[in-house]
C-alpha positions in Angstrom: 0.0 0.0 0.0 1.4 3.4 -0.9 2.0 6.1 1.7 -0.2 9.2 1.6 1.5 12.2 0.0 3.0 15.0 2.1 0.3 17.5 1.0 -2.4 15.1 1.9 -0.9 14.5 5.4 -0.7 18.2 5.9 -4.3 18.7 5.0 -5.4 15.9 7.3 -3.3 17.5 10.1 -5.1 20.8 9.6 -8.5 19.2 9.6 -7.8 17.3 12.8 -6.6 20.6 14.4 -9.8 22.4 13.6 -12.2 22.7 16.5 -15.3 20.6 16.4 -17.4 23.8 16.6 -16.2 24.8 13.1 -17.9 21.7 11.7 -20.9 22.0 14.0 -21.6 25.5 12.8 -21.7 24.3 9.2 -23.9 21.3 9.9 -26.2 23.0 12.4 -29.0 22.1 13.0 -29.3 18.3 12.5 -32.2 17.9 14.9 -35.0 20.0 16.4 -34.1 23.2 18.3 -35.8 24.2 21.5 -36.7 27.9 22.0 -37.6 28.5 25.7 -40.1 31.2 26.5 -40.4 32.2 30.2 -44.1 33.1 30.1 -47.4 31.5 29.1 -48.7 31.6 25.5 -50.4 34.8 24.4 -48.0 37.5 25.6 -45.6 39.6 23.5 -42.6 37.4 24.3 -44.5 34.3 23.2 -45.8 36.0 20.1 -42.3 37.1 19.0 -40.8 33.7 19.8 -43.4 31.8 17.7 -43.0 34.0 14.7 -39.2 33.9 14.8 -39.2 30.1 15.5 -41.4 29.4 12.5 -39.2 31.3 10.1 -36.0 29.8 11.5 -37.5 26.4 11.2 -38.2 27.0 7.5 -34.7 28.3 7.0 -33.0 25.5 8.8 -35.2 22.6 7.6 -35.6 21.5 11.2 -38.4 22.2 13.7 -37.8 25.1 16.2 -40.1 24.1 19.1 -41.4 26.9 21.4 -41.2 25.6 24.9 -43.3 27.7 27.3 -41.9 27.4 30.9 -43.8 30.0 32.9 -43.2 30.5 36.6 -40.9 32.2 39.2 -41.0 35.5 37.3 -39.3 33.8 34.4 -36.5 32.2 36.4 -37.5 28.6 35.6 -36.9 29.0 31.8 -33.9 31.3 32.5 -32.2 28.8 34.8 -32.9 25.9 32.4 -31.2 27.9 29.6 -28.1 28.9 31.6 -27.6 25.2 32.6 -28.2 23.8 29.1 -25.5 22.3 26.9 -24.1 25.2 24.8 -24.6 23.5 21.4 -27.2 25.8 19.8 -30.1 23.4 20.4 -31.4 25.4 23.4 -32.2 29.1 22.8 -34.1 31.5 24.9 -36.3 34.5 24.1 -36.1 36.9 27.1 -36.9 40.5 27.9 -36.0 43.3 30.2 -37.5 41.5 33.2 -35.7 38.1 32.7 -32.4 39.4 31.4 -31.8 42.7 33.1 -34.0 42.9 36.3 -34.1 39.3 37.7 -30.3 39.3 38.3 -30.8 42.2 40.7 -34.0 41.1 42.4 -33.7 37.3 42.4 -30.0 36.7 43.3 -31.1 34.7 46.3 -33.1 32.4 43.9 -30.5 32.2 41.1 -27.7 31.5 43.4 -24.3 31.6 41.6 -26.0 31.9 38.2 -25.9 35.3 36.6 -27.9 35.9 33.3 -25.5 38.8 32.2 -22.6 36.4 32.5 -24.1 32.9 31.9 -26.0 33.8 28.8 -24.8 35.3 25.6 -27.0 37.7 23.6 -27.5 36.7 20.0 -29.6 39.7 18.9 -32.3 42.0 19.9 -35.6 41.1 18.2 -38.2 43.8 18.8 -38.9 46.9 20.8 -42.5 47.5 22.0 -44.1 50.7 23.4 -46.1 50.4 26.6 -49.4 51.7 27.8 -51.1 52.3 31.1 -54.3 50.3 30.6 -57.5 49.8 32.7 -60.6 47.7 32.9 -63.3 49.6 30.8 -65.5 49.8 33.9 -63.0 51.9 35.9 -64.4 55.4 35.9 -61.3 57.2 34.8 -60.3 58.5 31.4 -56.6 59.3 31.9 -53.7 58.9 34.3 -54.5 62.1 36.2 -58.0 60.8 36.9 -56.5 57.4 37.9 -54.3 59.0 40.4 -57.2 61.0 41.9 -59.4 58.0 42.1 -56.7 55.8 43.7 -55.9 58.5 46.3 -59.6 58.6 47.3 -59.9 54.8 47.3 -56.7 53.5 48.9 -56.0 49.8 48.1 -59.3 49.5 46.3 -57.5 49.0 42.9 -55.6 45.9 42.0 -52.7 46.2 39.5 -51.5 43.2 37.4 -47.9 42.3 36.8 -45.9 39.6 35.1 -44.6 38.5 38.5 -42.8 39.9 41.5 -39.8 41.9 40.3 -41.0 42.2 36.7 -40.8 45.6 35.0 -44.7 46.0 35.1 -44.4 45.4 38.8 -41.5 47.8 39.4 -42.9 50.4 37.0 -46.2 50.6 39.0 -44.4 50.5 42.4 -42.2 53.4 41.4 -45.1 55.4 39.9 -47.4 54.8 42.9 -44.6 55.9 45.3 -44.1 59.1 43.4 -47.7 60.1 43.0 -48.8 58.9 46.5 -51.4 56.3 45.6 -51.9 52.9 47.3 -52.7 50.0 45.0 -52.6 46.2 45.5 -50.2 44.1 43.6 -51.5 40.9 41.9 -48.6 39.0 40.2 -49.2 36.5 37.4 -46.5 33.9 36.7 -47.7 33.5 33.1 -47.0 37.1 32.1 -49.3 39.0 29.8 -51.1 35.7 28.8 -52.6 35.8 32.3 -52.5 39.6 33.0 -54.8 40.5 30.1 -57.6 38.1 31.0 -57.4 39.4 34.6 -57.9 43.0 33.4 -60.7 42.1 31.1 -62.4 40.1 33.9 -61.9 42.9 36.4 -59.8 40.8 38.8 -57.3 43.6 38.3 -58.1 47.1 37.2 -54.9 48.7 36.0 -51.4 47.7 34.7 -48.4 48.8 32.7 -48.6 46.5 29.6 -46.9 46.4 26.2 -48.9 47.1 23.1 -48.0 43.8 21.5 -50.1 42.0 24.1 -53.0 44.5 24.2 -53.5 46.4 20.9 -56.3 44.1 19.6 -58.1 44.3 23.0 -57.7 48.1 23.0 -59.2 48.3 19.5 -62.1 46.1 20.5 -62.8 48.1 23.7 -62.0 45.2 26.0 -59.3 47.3 27.6 -59.1 51.1 28.1 -56.0 53.0 27.3 -55.0 55.7 29.7 -51.6 56.7 28.4 -48.6 55.6 26.3 -45.1 55.6 27.6 -43.7 56.4 24.2 -42.0 59.8 23.6 -44.9 61.0 21.4 -48.4 59.9 20.6 -48.7 56.7 18.5 -50.2 56.9 15.0 -52.2 53.8 15.8 -53.8 55.4 18.9 -53.7 59.1 18.2 -56.3 60.0 20.8 -54.2 58.5 23.7 -51.9 61.0 25.4 -48.4 60.2 26.5 -47.4 60.0 30.1 -45.3 63.2 29.6 -48.3 65.1 28.3 -50.1 64.3 31.5 -47.2 65.4 33.7 -45.7 62.0 34.4 -42.6 62.0 32.2 -40.1 59.2 32.7 -42.5 56.7 34.1 -43.0 53.3 32.3 -40.7 51.1 30.3 -40.6 50.6 26.6 -39.7 46.9 26.4 -37.3 44.9 24.3 -37.3 41.2 23.5 -34.1 39.3 22.5 -32.7 36.0 21.6 -30.1 34.3 23.9 -28.1 31.1 24.3 -25.8 29.6 27.0 -22.7 31.7 27.3 -20.2 29.0 26.3 -21.8 28.7 22.8 -18.8 28.4 20.3 -18.2 31.6 18.4 -18.7 30.1 14.9 -22.1 28.7 16.0 -23.0 32.0 17.7 -22.2 33.9 14.5 -24.2 31.3 12.4 -27.3 31.7 14.5 -27.0 35.5 14.6 -26.7 35.6 10.8 -29.7 33.4 10.2 -31.8 35.3 12.8 -30.9 38.5 11.0 -32.1 36.9 7.7 -35.4 36.0 9.4 -35.9 39.5 10.9 -35.3 41.0 7.4 -38.2 39.1 5.9 -41.0 41.6 4.9 -43.9 39.3 5.9 -42.4 38.8 9.4 -41.8 42.6 9.9 -45.3 43.3 8.7 -46.9 40.7 10.9 -45.1 42.0 14.0 -45.6 45.6 12.9 -49.4 45.2 13.0 -49.0 44.4 16.7 -46.9 47.5 17.2 -43.7 45.4 17.6 -40.8 47.2 15.9 -38.2 44.8 14.6 -34.9 46.1 15.9 -31.9 43.7 15.3 -28.5 44.3 16.9 -25.3 45.0 14.9 -23.6 41.9 16.4 -23.9 39.5 19.3 -21.2 41.4 21.1 -23.1 44.7 20.8 -26.3 43.1 22.1 -24.5 41.4 25.0 -23.0 44.7 26.0 -26.4 46.4 25.7 -28.0 43.8 28.0 -25.2 44.2 30.6 -25.7 47.9 30.6 -29.5 47.4 31.1 -28.7 45.1 34.0 -26.5 47.8 35.7 -29.3 50.4 35.1 -31.9 48.3 36.8 -29.5 47.4 39.6 -29.4 51.1 40.4 -33.2 51.4 40.3 -33.6 48.4 42.7 -30.9 49.7 45.0 -32.0 53.3 45.2 -35.6 52.4 45.8 -34.9 49.7 48.3 -36.9 47.2 46.4 -36.9 43.8 48.1 -38.1 40.5 46.6 -38.4 37.7 49.1 -40.5 35.1 47.2 
């Protein structure tokens, strides 16, 4: 048997020296991918995840299965992702609550895990303006009237949130503290998928909620808009004043949703998933579909840029939690 030539041996040596991740990125995916969502179906995070998952599945020729793991203010899905094998087959769609706030409010629950360290940001997906919404039966037409009503009726109003320490919770706590109203917190582990029915059923009367979860209910009159937290009035809801117009500038969070993976995901695979997600986000039908729900597609320039953004958000919310002495004991 003849010996292999020197060039062939050199080529084989180079191939053997290449990391397995280089081949994995080219072949990925060869089986279904899980996309964890930390809330129940029906909310903005779930809506975004399902639309992106569907398009990625078409692009990859493999199912991308949305796995709703609601509970513990998003920490169940968050922890599962941080502990997952970093092979690209476990992805996570998170938001400002799960990926910026929880690290500051649930350190006692997460233990040594840190989302800003143990997850890598792939890309931002969408940005969503928020509203102060109310049950239609509540006899107020704007936020000024809401404050007056709440002051005259302390603890008679319930406000909904996506869980203790979520940004709808913190937004209302901070707002109530500033304006001097007393309202009762009702947290829902399933996020907007449970918050919206509670508002329509009058179990709760008010909430900070994103428009992606509520726009159809607002149009149908099932919920009442009191204000938008956007910088200016929205073209889709021109009669709804902003918080700033009513004298409450700076209150309320305009949310973002992004795609994440375990932090040790190999760089070639991270770049591959980023590039494919950007392709999906550029599809006109996806942008139009999300745009009808007032979700603005807002991709990041790179995974590194998005990871840096999320870490800055984490530091910003740490300051809010610290300066307002917000404690979460659950």
